[in-house]
N, CA, C and O atoms as a GROMACS GRO file, in nm:
protein
  592
    1MET      N    1  -7.198  -2.849  -1.190
    1MET     CA    2  -7.139  -2.725  -1.239
    1MET      C    3  -7.201  -2.692  -1.374
    1MET      O    4  -7.223  -2.781  -1.456
    2THR      N    5  -7.228  -2.567  -1.398
    2THR     CA    6  -7.286  -2.521  -1.523
    2THR      C    7  -7.176  -2.501  -1.626
    2THR      O    8  -7.069  -2.449  -1.595
    3GLU      N    9  -7.204  -2.544  -1.749
    3GLU     CA   10  -7.108  -2.527  -1.857
    3GLU      C   11  -7.111  -2.384  -1.907
    3GLU      O   12  -7.219  -2.326  -1.920
    4PRO      N   13  -6.996  -2.324  -1.936
    4PRO     CA   14  -6.996  -2.191  -1.994
    4PRO      C   15  -7.068  -2.191  -2.128
    4PRO      O   16  -7.056  -2.285  -2.206
    5ALA      N   17  -7.142  -2.086  -2.155
    5ALA     CA   18  -7.216  -2.074  -2.280
    5ALA      C   19  -7.122  -2.027  -2.390
    5ALA      O   20  -7.030  -1.949  -2.366
    6GLU      N   21  -7.147  -2.075  -2.510
    6GLU     CA   22  -7.068  -2.033  -2.625
    6GLU      C   23  -7.115  -1.898  -2.678
    6GLU      O   24  -7.035  -1.815  -2.720
    7LYS      N   25  -7.248  -1.877  -2.675
    7LYS     CA   26  -7.307  -1.757  -2.731
    7LYS      C   27  -7.398  -1.692  -2.628
    7LYS      O   28  -7.457  -1.762  -2.545
    8PRO      N   29  -7.408  -1.559  -2.632
    8PRO     CA   30  -7.493  -1.490  -2.534
    8PRO      C   31  -7.639  -1.534  -2.540
    8PRO      O   32  -7.706  -1.541  -2.436
    9GLN      N   33  -7.689  -1.565  -2.658
    9GLN     CA   34  -7.829  -1.605  -2.670
    9GLN      C   35  -7.856  -1.743  -2.611
    9GLN      O   36  -7.971  -1.780  -2.591
   10ASP      N   37  -7.750  -1.820  -2.584
   10ASP     CA   38  -7.765  -1.952  -2.522
   10ASP      C   39  -7.788  -1.943  -2.372
   10ASP      O   40  -7.822  -2.042  -2.307
   11LEU      N   41  -7.770  -1.824  -2.316
   11LEU     CA   42  -7.779  -1.806  -2.171
   11LEU      C   43  -7.920  -1.770  -2.128
   11LEU      O   44  -7.991  -1.694  -2.195
   12GLU      N   45  -7.959  -1.826  -2.015
   12GLU     CA   46  -8.085  -1.788  -1.953
   12GLU      C   47  -8.054  -1.748  -1.810
   12GLU      O   48  -8.032  -1.833  -1.723
   13LEU      N   49  -8.051  -1.618  -1.786
   13LEU     CA   50  -8.022  -1.567  -1.652
   13LEU      C   51  -8.152  -1.525  -1.585
   13LEU      O   52  -8.240  -1.468  -1.649
   14ASN      N   53  -8.162  -1.553  -1.456
   14ASN     CA   54  -8.279  -1.502  -1.384
   14ASN      C   55  -8.259  -1.352  -1.359
   14ASN      O   56  -8.151  -1.298  -1.382
   15ASP      N   57  -8.364  -1.287  -1.312
   15ASP     CA   58  -8.360  -1.142  -1.292
   15ASP      C   59  -8.250  -1.099  -1.196
   15ASP      O   60  -8.182  -0.999  -1.220
   16ARG      N   61  -8.231  -1.175  -1.090
   16ARG     CA   62  -8.128  -1.142  -0.990
   16ARG      C   63  -7.990  -1.148  -1.054
   16ARG      O   64  -7.909  -1.057  -1.034
   17ALA      N   65  -7.961  -1.253  -1.129
   17ALA     CA   66  -7.830  -1.268  -1.193
   17ALA      C   67  -7.808  -1.158  -1.296
   17ALA      O   68  -7.699  -1.102  -1.305
   18GLN      N   69  -7.912  -1.127  -1.375
   18GLN     CA   70  -7.899  -1.020  -1.474
   18GLN      C   71  -7.868  -0.887  -1.406
   18GLN      O   72  -7.781  -0.812  -1.449
   19HIS      N   73  -7.941  -0.859  -1.298
   19HIS     CA   74  -7.923  -0.733  -1.227
   19HIS      C   75  -7.782  -0.723  -1.167
   19HIS      O   76  -7.717  -0.619  -1.178
   20LEU      N   77  -7.735  -0.831  -1.106
   20LEU     CA   78  -7.601  -0.828  -1.046
   20LEU      C   79  -7.492  -0.817  -1.153
   20LEU      O   80  -7.392  -0.749  -1.131
   21LEU      N   81  -7.512  -0.883  -1.267
   21LEU     CA   82  -7.414  -0.871  -1.375
   21LEU      C   83  -7.407  -0.726  -1.423
   21LEU      O   84  -7.298  -0.672  -1.444
   22LYS      N   85  -7.522  -0.662  -1.439
   22LYS     CA   86  -7.524  -0.521  -1.481
   22LYS      C   87  -7.455  -0.432  -1.379
   22LYS      O   88  -7.376  -0.345  -1.415
   23LEU      N   89  -7.486  -0.453  -1.251
   23LEU     CA   90  -7.422  -0.372  -1.147
   23LEU      C   91  -7.271  -0.393  -1.145
   23LEU      O   92  -7.195  -0.296  -1.135
   24LEU      N   93  -7.228  -0.517  -1.156
   24LEU     CA   94  -7.086  -0.548  -1.154
   24LEU      C   95  -7.015  -0.481  -1.272
   24LEU      O   96  -6.909  -0.422  -1.255
   25ILE      N   97  -7.074  -0.490  -1.390
   25ILE     CA   98  -7.010  -0.430  -1.508
   25ILE      C   99  -7.006  -0.278  -1.496
   25ILE      O  100  -6.903  -0.216  -1.525
   26ARG      N  101  -7.115  -0.218  -1.453
   26ARG     CA  102  -7.115  -0.072  -1.438
   26ARG      C  103  -7.011  -0.027  -1.336
   26ARG      O  104  -6.941   0.072  -1.358
   27ARG      N  105  -7.001  -0.099  -1.226
   27ARG     CA  106  -6.903  -0.064  -1.122
   27ARG      C  107  -6.762  -0.083  -1.175
   27ARG      O  108  -6.675   0.002  -1.153
   28TYR      N  109  -6.737  -0.194  -1.245
   28TYR     CA  110  -6.604  -0.221  -1.298
   28TYR      C  111  -6.564  -0.115  -1.402
   28TYR      O  112  -6.450  -0.068  -1.403
   29VAL      N  113  -6.658  -0.078  -1.487
   29VAL     CA  114  -6.629   0.022  -1.589
   29VAL      C  115  -6.601   0.158  -1.524
   29VAL      O  116  -6.512   0.231  -1.569
   30SER      N  117  -6.675   0.192  -1.420
   30SER     CA  118  -6.655   0.323  -1.357
   30SER      C  119  -6.529   0.328  -1.270
   30SER      O  120  -6.461   0.431  -1.266
   31ASP      N  121  -6.496   0.219  -1.201
   31ASP     CA  122  -6.382   0.220  -1.109
   31ASP      C  123  -6.255   0.157  -1.165
   31ASP      O  124  -6.145   0.193  -1.124
   32GLY      N  125  -6.268   0.065  -1.259
   32GLY     CA  126  -6.152  -0.002  -1.315
   32GLY      C  127  -6.089  -0.104  -1.222
   32GLY      O  128  -5.977  -0.149  -1.247
   33GLU      N  129  -6.159  -0.142  -1.117
   33GLU     CA  130  -6.109  -0.238  -1.019
   33GLU      C  131  -6.200  -0.359  -1.015
   33GLU      O  132  -6.321  -0.346  -1.037
   34PRO      N  133  -6.146  -0.479  -0.985
   34PRO     CA  134  -6.232  -0.596  -0.966
   34PRO      C  135  -6.337  -0.565  -0.859
   34PRO      O  136  -6.311  -0.495  -0.762
   35VAL      N  137  -6.456  -0.620  -0.879
   35VAL     CA  138  -6.570  -0.590  -0.792
   35VAL      C  139  -6.602  -0.710  -0.705
   35VAL      O  140  -6.622  -0.821  -0.755
   36GLY      N  141  -6.606  -0.687  -0.574
   36GLY     CA  142  -6.637  -0.794  -0.479
   36GLY      C  143  -6.782  -0.793  -0.437
   36GLY      O  144  -6.855  -0.696  -0.461
   37SER      N  145  -6.823  -0.901  -0.374
   37SER     CA  146  -6.962  -0.914  -0.329
   37SER      C  147  -6.997  -0.809  -0.224
   37SER      O  148  -7.110  -0.759  -0.220
   38ARG      N  149  -6.902  -0.776  -0.140
   38ARG     CA  150  -6.929  -0.675  -0.037
   38ARG      C  151  -6.954  -0.538  -0.099
   38ARG      O  152  -7.041  -0.464  -0.054
   39THR      N  153  -6.878  -0.505  -0.203
   39THR     CA  154  -6.898  -0.378  -0.274
   39THR      C  155  -7.038  -0.374  -0.334
   39THR      O  156  -7.109  -0.274  -0.323
   40LEU      N  157  -7.078  -0.483  -0.399
   40LEU     CA  158  -7.211  -0.488  -0.460
   40LEU      C  159  -7.321  -0.482  -0.355
   40LEU      O  160  -7.427  -0.423  -0.378
   41SER      N  161  -7.298  -0.543  -0.239
   41SER     CA  162  -7.402  -0.545  -0.134
   41SER      C  163  -7.431  -0.405  -0.081
   41SER      O  164  -7.536  -0.383  -0.020
   42ARG      N  165  -7.341  -0.312  -0.104
   42ARG     CA  166  -7.360  -0.173  -0.059
   42ARG      C  167  -7.431  -0.086  -0.162
   42ARG      O  168  -7.458   0.031  -0.137
   43GLU      N  169  -7.461  -0.143  -0.279
   43GLU     CA  170  -7.530  -0.066  -0.383
   43GLU      C  171  -7.668  -0.023  -0.333
   43GLU      O  172  -7.740  -0.103  -0.273
   44PRO      N  173  -7.704   0.103  -0.356
   44PRO     CA  174  -7.836   0.150  -0.311
   44PRO      C  175  -7.949   0.068  -0.375
   44PRO      O  176  -7.946   0.040  -0.495
   45GLY      N  177  -8.046   0.032  -0.294
   45GLY     CA  178  -8.163  -0.039  -0.344
   45GLY      C  179  -8.143  -0.189  -0.361
   45GLY      O  180  -8.238  -0.260  -0.394
   46LEU      N  181  -8.023  -0.238  -0.339
   46LEU     CA  182  -7.997  -0.381  -0.352
   46LEU      C  183  -8.008  -0.444  -0.214
   46LEU      O  184  -7.923  -0.423  -0.128
   47ASP      N  185  -8.112  -0.522  -0.194
   47ASP     CA  186  -8.139  -0.579  -0.062
   47ASP      C  187  -8.097  -0.726  -0.059
   47ASP      O  188  -8.178  -0.815  -0.036
   48LEU      N  189  -7.968  -0.749  -0.083
   48LEU     CA  190  -7.912  -0.884  -0.082
   48LEU      C  191  -7.789  -0.887   0.008
   48LEU      O  192  -7.714  -0.789   0.015
   49SER      N  193  -7.769  -0.998   0.074
   49SER     CA  194  -7.649  -1.012   0.158
   49SER      C  195  -7.528  -1.040   0.069
   49SER      O  196  -7.541  -1.083  -0.045
   50ALA      N  197  -7.411  -1.015   0.125
   50ALA     CA  198  -7.287  -1.044   0.052
   50ALA      C  199  -7.278  -1.193   0.019
   50ALA      O  200  -7.226  -1.230  -0.086
   51ALA      N  201  -7.329  -1.279   0.108
   51ALA     CA  202  -7.325  -1.424   0.084
   51ALA      C  203  -7.414  -1.462  -0.035
   51ALA      O  204  -7.374  -1.543  -0.119
   52THR      N  205  -7.531  -1.404  -0.044
   52THR     CA  206  -7.620  -1.430  -0.158
   52THR      C  207  -7.555  -1.382  -0.286
   52THR      O  208  -7.560  -1.450  -0.388
   53ILE      N  209  -7.495  -1.265  -0.280
   53ILE     CA  210  -7.427  -1.211  -0.398
   53ILE      C  211  -7.312  -1.301  -0.439
   53ILE      O  212  -7.290  -1.323  -0.558
   54ARG      N  213  -7.236  -1.354  -0.342
   54ARG     CA  214  -7.126  -1.447  -0.374
   54ARG      C  215  -7.178  -1.570  -0.447
   54ARG      O  216  -7.116  -1.617  -0.542
   55ASN      N  217  -7.292  -1.623  -0.403
   55ASN     CA  218  -7.351  -1.741  -0.469
   55ASN      C  219  -7.388  -1.710  -0.613
   55ASN      O  220  -7.360  -1.789  -0.703
   56VAL      N  221  -7.451  -1.596  -0.636
   56VAL     CA  222  -7.488  -1.558  -0.772
   56VAL      C  223  -7.364  -1.533  -0.856
   56VAL      O  224  -7.358  -1.572  -0.972
   57MET      N  225  -7.263  -1.469  -0.797
   57MET     CA  226  -7.139  -1.444  -0.870
   57MET      C  227  -7.069  -1.575  -0.906
   57MET      O  228  -7.008  -1.585  -1.012
   58ALA      N  229  -7.078  -1.675  -0.820
   58ALA     CA  230  -7.021  -1.806  -0.852
   58ALA      C  231  -7.092  -1.866  -0.973
   58ALA      O  232  -7.028  -1.926  -1.060
   59ASP      N  233  -7.223  -1.851  -0.978
   59ASP     CA  234  -7.298  -1.900  -1.095
   59ASP      C  235  -7.258  -1.824  -1.221
   59ASP      O  236  -7.241  -1.885  -1.327
   60LEU      N  237  -7.242  -1.693  -1.211
   60LEU     CA  238  -7.201  -1.612  -1.326
   60LEU      C  239  -7.061  -1.652  -1.372
   60LEU      O  240  -7.031  -1.651  -1.492
   61GLU      N  241  -6.976  -1.686  -1.276
   61GLU     CA  242  -6.840  -1.730  -1.311
   61GLU      C  243  -6.846  -1.867  -1.381
   61GLU      O  244  -6.774  -1.889  -1.478
   62ASP      N  245  -6.930  -1.957  -1.331
   62ASP     CA  246  -6.946  -2.089  -1.395
   62ASP      C  247  -6.995  -2.076  -1.539
   62ASP      O  248  -6.960  -2.157  -1.625
   63LEU      N  249  -7.076  -1.973  -1.565
   63LEU     CA  250  -7.129  -1.950  -1.699
   63LEU      C  251  -7.030  -1.879  -1.791
   63LEU      O  252  -7.054  -1.863  -1.910
   64GLY      N  253  -6.917  -1.837  -1.734
   64GLY     CA  254  -6.815  -1.770  -1.814
   64GLY      C  255  -6.842  -1.622  -1.835
   64GLY      O  256  -6.785  -1.561  -1.926
   65LEU      N  257  -6.927  -1.561  -1.751
   65LEU     CA  258  -6.961  -1.420  -1.766
   65LEU      C  259  -6.870  -1.327  -1.687
   65LEU      O  260  -6.852  -1.211  -1.723
   66ILE      N  261  -6.814  -1.379  -1.578
   66ILE     CA  262  -6.718  -1.302  -1.498
   66ILE      C  263  -6.604  -1.396  -1.461
   66ILE      O  264  -6.615  -1.518  -1.471
   67ARG      N  265  -6.493  -1.336  -1.418
   67ARG     CA  266  -6.379  -1.416  -1.375
   67ARG      C  267  -6.304  -1.342  -1.267
   67ARG      O  268  -6.319  -1.221  -1.249
   68ALA      N  269  -6.222  -1.417  -1.194
   68ALA     CA  270  -6.137  -1.358  -1.090
   68ALA      C  271  -5.997  -1.341  -1.148
   68ALA      O  272  -5.936  -1.440  -1.190
   69PRO      N  273  -5.944  -1.218  -1.152
   69PRO     CA  274  -5.810  -1.200  -1.205
   69PRO      C  275  -5.704  -1.269  -1.121
   69PRO      O  276  -5.599  -1.308  -1.173
   70HIS      N  277  -5.730  -1.286  -0.991
   70HIS     CA  278  -5.646  -1.368  -0.904
   70HIS      C  279  -5.731  -1.413  -0.786
   70HIS      O  280  -5.842  -1.364  -0.768
   71THR      N  281  -5.681  -1.504  -0.708
   71THR     CA  282  -5.759  -1.575  -0.608
   71THR      C  283  -5.836  -1.486  -0.512
   71THR      O  284  -5.955  -1.510  -0.489
   72SER      N  285  -5.773  -1.386  -0.456
   72SER     CA  286  -5.840  -1.306  -0.352
   72SER      C  287  -5.908  -1.181  -0.407
   72SER      O  288  -5.956  -1.098  -0.330
   73ALA      N  289  -5.913  -1.168  -0.538
   73ALA     CA  290  -5.971  -1.047  -0.597
   73ALA      C  291  -6.122  -1.059  -0.611
   73ALA      O  292  -6.180  -1.167  -0.598
   74GLY      N  293  -6.183  -0.946  -0.638
   74GLY     CA  294  -6.323  -0.945  -0.679
   74GLY      C  295  -6.332  -1.004  -0.819
   74GLY      O  296  -6.240  -1.073  -0.864
   75ARG      N  297  -6.440  -0.976  -0.886
   75ARG     CA  298  -6.460  -1.032  -1.020
   75ARG      C  299  -6.462  -0.922  -1.124
   75ARG      O  300  -6.495  -0.807  -1.096
   76VAL      N  301  -6.424  -0.961  -1.246
   76VAL     CA  302  -6.429  -0.870  -1.361
   76VAL      C  303  -6.509  -0.939  -1.471
   76VAL      O  304  -6.512  -1.062  -1.479
   77PRO      N  305  -6.573  -0.861  -1.556
   77PRO     CA  306  -6.651  -0.922  -1.664
   77PRO      C  307  -6.560  -0.982  -1.771
   77PRO      O  308  -6.449  -0.934  -1.795
   78THR      N  309  -6.608  -1.087  -1.834
   78THR     CA  310  -6.539  -1.147  -1.949
   78THR      C  311  -6.598  -1.086  -2.076
   78THR      O  312  -6.692  -1.007  -2.070
   79GLN      N  313  -6.540  -1.122  -2.189
   79GLN     CA  314  -6.594  -1.074  -2.316
   79GLN      C  315  -6.740  -1.118  -2.332
   79GLN      O  316  -6.824  -1.041  -2.377
   80LEU      N  317  -6.769  -1.242  -2.294
   80LEU     CA  318  -6.907  -1.292  -2.302
   80LEU      C  319  -6.997  -1.214  -2.206
   80LEU      O  320  -7.112  -1.184  -2.240
   81GLY      N  321  -6.947  -1.180  -2.088
   81GLY     CA  322  -7.025  -1.101  -1.994
   81GLY      C  323  -7.060  -0.964  -2.050
   81GLY      O  324  -7.173  -0.918  -2.036
   82TYR      N  325  -6.962  -0.899  -2.114
   82TYR     CA  326  -6.990  -0.771  -2.178
   82TYR      C  327  -7.095  -0.786  -2.288
   82TYR      O  328  -7.184  -0.702  -2.302
   83ARG      N  329  -7.084  -0.894  -2.366
   83ARG     CA  330  -7.179  -0.915  -2.476
   83ARG      C  331  -7.320  -0.932  -2.422
   83ARG      O  332  -7.414  -0.875  -2.477
   84VAL      N  333  -7.336  -1.010  -2.316
   84VAL     CA  334  -7.468  -1.029  -2.255
   84VAL      C  335  -7.521  -0.895  -2.204
   84VAL      O  336  -7.639  -0.865  -2.219
   85PHE      N  337  -7.434  -0.816  -2.143
   85PHE     CA  338  -7.472  -0.684  -2.092
   85PHE      C  339  -7.520  -0.594  -2.205
   85PHE      O  340  -7.626  -0.533  -2.195
   86VAL      N  341  -7.442  -0.586  -2.312
   86VAL     CA  342  -7.479  -0.500  -2.426
   86VAL      C  343  -7.609  -0.549  -2.488
   86VAL      O  344  -7.696  -0.468  -2.521
   87ASN      N  345  -7.623  -0.680  -2.505
   87ASN     CA  346  -7.747  -0.733  -2.562
   87ASN      C  347  -7.868  -0.698  -2.477
   87ASN      O  348  -7.976  -0.672  -2.529
   88SER      N  349  -7.850  -0.697  -2.345
   88SER     CA  350  -7.963  -0.663  -2.257
   88SER      C  351  -8.002  -0.516  -2.273
   88SER      O  352  -8.119  -0.481  -2.255
   89LEU      N  353  -7.906  -0.431  -2.307
   89LEU     CA  354  -7.937  -0.290  -2.330
   89LEU      C  355  -8.011  -0.270  -2.462
   89LEU      O  356  -8.088  -0.176  -2.478
   90LEU      N  357  -7.986  -0.361  -2.556
   90LEU     CA  358  -8.043  -0.346  -2.689
   90LEU      C  359  -8.182  -0.407  -2.703
   90LEU      O  360  -8.248  -0.387  -2.805
   91LYS      N  361  -8.226  -0.481  -2.603
   91LYS     CA  362  -8.357  -0.544  -2.613
   91LYS      C  363  -8.466  -0.438  -2.607
   91LYS      O  364  -8.480  -0.366  -2.508
   92MET      N  365  -8.540  -0.430  -2.713
   92MET     CA  366  -8.650  -0.334  -2.719
   92MET      C  367  -8.779  -0.411  -2.740
   92MET      O  368  -8.784  -0.509  -2.814
   93GLN      N  369  -8.882  -0.366  -2.674
   93GLN     CA  370  -9.013  -0.426  -2.691
   93GLN      C  371  -9.107  -0.321  -2.747
   93GLN      O  372  -9.095  -0.202  -2.716
   94MET      N  373  -9.198  -0.366  -2.829
   94MET     CA  374  -9.300  -0.275  -2.880
   94MET      C  375  -9.392  -0.237  -2.765
   94MET      O  376  -9.426  -0.321  -2.682
   95PRO      N  377  -9.433  -0.110  -2.760
   95PRO     CA  378  -9.525  -0.072  -2.653
   95PRO      C  379  -9.660  -0.140  -2.672
   95PRO      O  380  -9.703  -0.164  -2.785
   96ASN      N  381  -9.727  -0.170  -2.561
   96ASN     CA  382  -9.859  -0.230  -2.572
   96ASN      C  383  -9.960  -0.123  -2.612
   96ASN      O  384  -9.925  -0.005  -2.622
   97ARG      N  385 -10.085  -0.162  -2.634
   97ARG     CA  386 -10.186  -0.067  -2.683
   97ARG      C  387 -10.207   0.050  -2.588
   97ARG      O  388 -10.220   0.164  -2.630
   98THR      N  389 -10.210   0.020  -2.460
   98THR     CA  390 -10.232   0.127  -2.362
   98THR      C  391 -10.117   0.227  -2.367
   98THR      O  392 -10.140   0.348  -2.368
   99ASP      N  393  -9.994   0.177  -2.370
   99ASP     CA  394  -9.878   0.266  -2.378
   99ASP      C  395  -9.881   0.347  -2.508
   99ASP      O  396  -9.853   0.466  -2.508
  100SER      N  397  -9.914   0.281  -2.618
  100SER     CA  398  -9.920   0.350  -2.748
  100SER      C  399 -10.023   0.462  -2.745
  100SER      O  400  -9.997   0.572  -2.796
  101LYS      N  401 -10.139   0.436  -2.686
  101LYS     CA  402 -10.243   0.539  -2.678
  101LYS      C  403 -10.197   0.657  -2.592
  101LYS      O  404 -10.220   0.772  -2.626
  102GLU      N  405 -10.130   0.626  -2.481
  102GLU     CA  406 -10.080   0.733  -2.394
  102GLU      C  407  -9.974   0.817  -2.466
  102GLU      O  408  -9.972   0.939  -2.453
  103ILE      N  409  -9.887   0.751  -2.541
  103ILE     CA  410  -9.784   0.823  -2.616
  103ILE      C  411  -9.847   0.912  -2.721
  103ILE      O  412  -9.812   1.030  -2.732
  104MET      N  413  -9.940   0.857  -2.797
  104MET     CA  414 -10.006   0.935  -2.902
  104MET      C  415 -10.084   1.052  -2.843
  104MET      O  416 -10.083   1.162  -2.898
  105SER      N  417 -10.150   1.029  -2.730
  105SER     CA  418 -10.225   1.135  -2.663
  105SER      C  419 -10.133   1.246  -2.616
  105SER      O  420 -10.163   1.364  -2.633
  106ALA      N  421 -10.020   1.209  -2.557
  106ALA     CA  422  -9.925   1.309  -2.509
  106ALA      C  423  -9.868   1.390  -2.624
  106ALA      O  424  -9.853   1.512  -2.613
  107LEU      N  425  -9.836   1.324  -2.735
  107LEU     CA  426  -9.781   1.395  -2.850
  107LEU      C  427  -9.886   1.482  -2.918
  107LEU      O  428  -9.855   1.592  -2.964
  108ALA      N  429 -10.009   1.433  -2.924
  108ALA     CA  430 -10.116   1.509  -2.989
  108ALA      C  431 -10.150   1.636  -2.909
  108ALA      O  432 -10.195   1.735  -2.967
  109GLY      N  433 -10.128   1.632  -2.778
  109GLY     CA  434 -10.159   1.748  -2.695
  109GLY      C  435 -10.055   1.858  -2.699
  109GLY      O  436 -10.074   1.964  -2.640
  110ALA      N  437  -9.946   1.834  -2.768
  110ALA     CA  438  -9.838   1.933  -2.774
  110ALA      C  439  -9.881   2.052  -2.859
  110ALA      O  440  -9.941   2.036  -2.965
  111LYS      N  441  -9.848   2.170  -2.812
  111LYS     CA  442  -9.882   2.293  -2.884
  111LYS      C  443  -9.753   2.349  -2.945
  111LYS      O  444  -9.676   2.416  -2.877
  112GLY      N  445  -9.732   2.322  -3.069
  112GLY     CA  446  -9.615   2.374  -3.138
  112GLY      C  447  -9.500   2.275  -3.142
  112GLY      O  448  -9.498   2.175  -3.071
  113THR      N  449  -9.406   2.306  -3.228
  113THR     CA  450  -9.292   2.218  -3.252
  113THR      C  451  -9.205   2.200  -3.128
  113THR      O  452  -9.165   2.088  -3.096
  114ASP      N  453  -9.177   2.308  -3.059
  114ASP     CA  454  -9.091   2.299  -2.940
  114ASP      C  455  -9.151   2.207  -2.835
  114ASP      O  456  -9.081   2.123  -2.778
  115GLU      N  457  -9.280   2.223  -2.808
  115GLU     CA  458  -9.346   2.139  -2.708
  115GLU      C  459  -9.354   1.994  -2.754
  115GLU      O  460  -9.339   1.902  -2.673
  116LEU      N  461  -9.377   1.974  -2.884
  116LEU     CA  462  -9.382   1.838  -2.938
  116LEU      C  463  -9.247   1.768  -2.918
  116LEU      O  464  -9.243   1.653  -2.874
  117LEU      N  465  -9.140   1.836  -2.951
  117LEU     CA  466  -9.006   1.777  -2.936
  117LEU      C  467  -8.971   1.754  -2.790
  117LEU      O  468  -8.912   1.651  -2.756
  118GLU      N  469  -9.007   1.847  -2.705
  118GLU     CA  470  -8.980   1.831  -2.561
  118GLU      C  471  -9.057   1.711  -2.506
  118GLU      O  472  -9.003   1.631  -2.430
  119THR      N  473  -9.185   1.699  -2.545
  119THR     CA  474  -9.267   1.587  -2.500
  119THR      C  475  -9.210   1.455  -2.551
  119THR      O  476  -9.202   1.357  -2.476
  120ALA      N  477  -9.171   1.451  -2.678
  120ALA     CA  478  -9.114   1.329  -2.736
  120ALA      C  479  -8.986   1.289  -2.663
  120ALA      O  480  -8.965   1.172  -2.635
  121SER      N  481  -8.902   1.387  -2.632
  121SER     CA  482  -8.778   1.358  -2.561
  121SER      C  483  -8.806   1.304  -2.421
  121SER      O  484  -8.741   1.209  -2.377
  122GLU      N  485  -8.902   1.365  -2.351
  122GLU     CA  486  -8.937   1.318  -2.217
  122GLU      C  487  -8.992   1.176  -2.221
  122GLU      O  488  -8.959   1.093  -2.136
  123LEU      N  489  -9.078   1.148  -2.319
  123LEU     CA  490  -9.134   1.013  -2.332
  123LEU      C  491  -9.025   0.910  -2.359
  123LEU      O  492  -9.023   0.803  -2.297
  124LEU      N  493  -8.935   0.942  -2.450
  124LEU     CA  494  -8.825   0.849  -2.481
  124LEU      C  495  -8.735   0.828  -2.360
  124LEU      O  496  -8.689   0.717  -2.336
  125SER      N  497  -8.710   0.934  -2.284
  125SER     CA  498  -8.629   0.920  -2.163
  125SER      C  499  -8.697   0.830  -2.061
  125SER      O  500  -8.633   0.746  -1.998
  126ASP      N  501  -8.828   0.849  -2.045
  126ASP     CA  502  -8.903   0.764  -1.951
  126ASP      C  503  -8.900   0.618  -1.993
  126ASP      O  504  -8.883   0.529  -1.909
  127ILE      N  505  -8.916   0.593  -2.121
  127ILE     CA  506  -8.921   0.456  -2.172
  127ILE      C  507  -8.785   0.388  -2.164
  127ILE      O  508  -8.774   0.274  -2.120
  128THR      N  509  -8.680   0.460  -2.206
  128THR     CA  510  -8.547   0.400  -2.216
  128THR      C  511  -8.464   0.415  -2.089
  128THR      O  512  -8.364   0.345  -2.072
  129GLN      N  513  -8.503   0.505  -2.000
  129GLN     CA  514  -8.426   0.536  -1.880
  129GLN      C  515  -8.290   0.597  -1.913
  129GLN      O  516  -8.195   0.584  -1.836
  130TYR      N  517  -8.282   0.666  -2.028
  130TYR     CA  518  -8.162   0.739  -2.067
  130TYR      C  519  -8.197   0.886  -2.083
  130TYR      O  520  -8.314   0.921  -2.098
  131ALA      N  521  -8.097   0.970  -2.080
  131ALA     CA  522  -8.120   1.113  -2.098
  131ALA      C  523  -8.161   1.141  -2.242
  131ALA      O  524  -8.115   1.073  -2.335
  132GLY      N  525  -8.244   1.239  -2.260
  132GLY     CA  526  -8.286   1.280  -2.394
  132GLY      C  527  -8.230   1.419  -2.423
  132GLY      O  528  -8.231   1.506  -2.336
  133VAL      N  529  -8.184   1.439  -2.544
  133VAL     CA  530  -8.130   1.568  -2.585
  133VAL      C  531  -8.196   1.605  -2.717
  133VAL      O  532  -8.204   1.524  -2.809
  134ILE      N  533  -8.242   1.728  -2.725
  134ILE     CA  534  -8.306   1.777  -2.847
  134ILE      C  535  -8.215   1.882  -2.909
  134ILE      O  536  -8.169   1.974  -2.842
  135MET      N  537  -8.189   1.866  -3.038
  135MET     CA  538  -8.109   1.965  -3.109
  135MET      C  539  -8.181   1.996  -3.240
  135MET      O  540  -8.216   1.905  -3.315
  136LEU      N  541  -8.202   2.123  -3.265
  136LEU     CA  542  -8.265   2.166  -3.388
  136LEU      C  543  -8.167   2.251  -3.468
  136LEU      O  544  -8.087   2.325  -3.409
  137PRO      N  545  -8.173   2.242  -3.600
  137PRO     CA  546  -8.088   2.331  -3.679
  137PRO      C  547  -8.143   2.474  -3.673
  137PRO      O  548  -8.261   2.494  -3.644
  138HIS      N  549  -8.059   2.569  -3.698
  138HIS     CA  550  -8.105   2.708  -3.705
  138HIS      C  551  -8.198   2.719  -3.825
  138HIS      O  552  -8.165   2.673  -3.934
  139THR      N  553  -8.313   2.780  -3.805
  139THR     CA  554  -8.414   2.784  -3.912
  139THR      C  555  -8.368   2.861  -4.034
  139THR      O  556  -8.412   2.833  -4.145
  140GLU      N  557  -8.280   2.957  -4.015
  140GLU     CA  558  -8.234   3.033  -4.132
  140GLU      C  559  -8.138   2.952  -4.219
  140GLU      O  560  -8.119   2.986  -4.336
  141THR      N  561  -8.078   2.846  -4.165
  141THR     CA  562  -7.986   2.764  -4.245
  141THR      C  563  -8.046   2.628  -4.280
  141THR      O  564  -7.984   2.552  -4.354
  142ALA      N  565  -8.164   2.596  -4.228
  142ALA     CA  566  -8.224   2.466  -4.254
  142ALA      C  567  -8.295   2.465  -4.388
  142ALA      O  568  -8.360   2.562  -4.427
  143THR      N  569  -8.281   2.354  -4.459
  143THR     CA  570  -8.354   2.336  -4.585
  143THR      C  571  -8.424   2.202  -4.581
  143THR      O  572  -8.374   2.106  -4.523
  144LEU      N  573  -8.540   2.196  -4.642
  144LEU     CA  574  -8.614   2.071  -4.651
  144LEU      C  575  -8.568   1.995  -4.773
  144LEU      O  576  -8.558   2.050  -4.882
  145ARG      N  577  -8.539   1.868  -4.754
  145ARG     CA  578  -8.498   1.784  -4.867
  145ARG      C  579  -8.615   1.704  -4.921
  145ARG      O  580  -8.623   1.675  -5.040
  146GLN      N  581  -8.706   1.668  -4.832
  146GLN     CA  582  -8.818   1.584  -4.874
  146GLN      C  583  -8.935   1.606  -4.779
  146GLN      O  584  -8.917   1.619  -4.658
  147VAL      N  585  -9.054   1.609  -4.835
  147VAL     CA  586  -9.176   1.621  -4.756
  147VAL      C  587  -9.267   1.508  -4.797
  147VAL      O  588  -9.293   1.489  -4.916
  148GLU      N  589  -9.318   1.434  -4.699
  148GLU     CA  590  -9.409   1.323  -4.730
  148GLU      C  591  -9.545   1.353  -4.674
  148GLU      O  592  -9.637   1.273  -4.688
   0.00000   0.00000   0.00000
């Protein structure tokens, strides 16, 4: 049996376990109900059997990342499970040289401020997989505080 980890950084989860933990937390947050292996097995793009998911969930439970509120229920995330989930969202990597060149090229090709901001927002959305929103102040009320 695996000992529960004290700190999120002490955990080493494989890709499958990380992915299932993320799916379980997202489903639990959206529905507010314990999440079972059968529910997760129906997730689009997840090509795992309910039995395989149960095995991974048992490992996640042994690590203290999820728990069963009662015997016949699905699983819910623990405080440590939420922390691991949040930390995984915060992991940022520097782009490699090829990515950096592509980003710089895309930004350099923008014609005007509006296109530059739109391109930057699209690039950030592609990289982070989150929605991008651009908001500009009204030019008649905007003032410059500093120019470098």
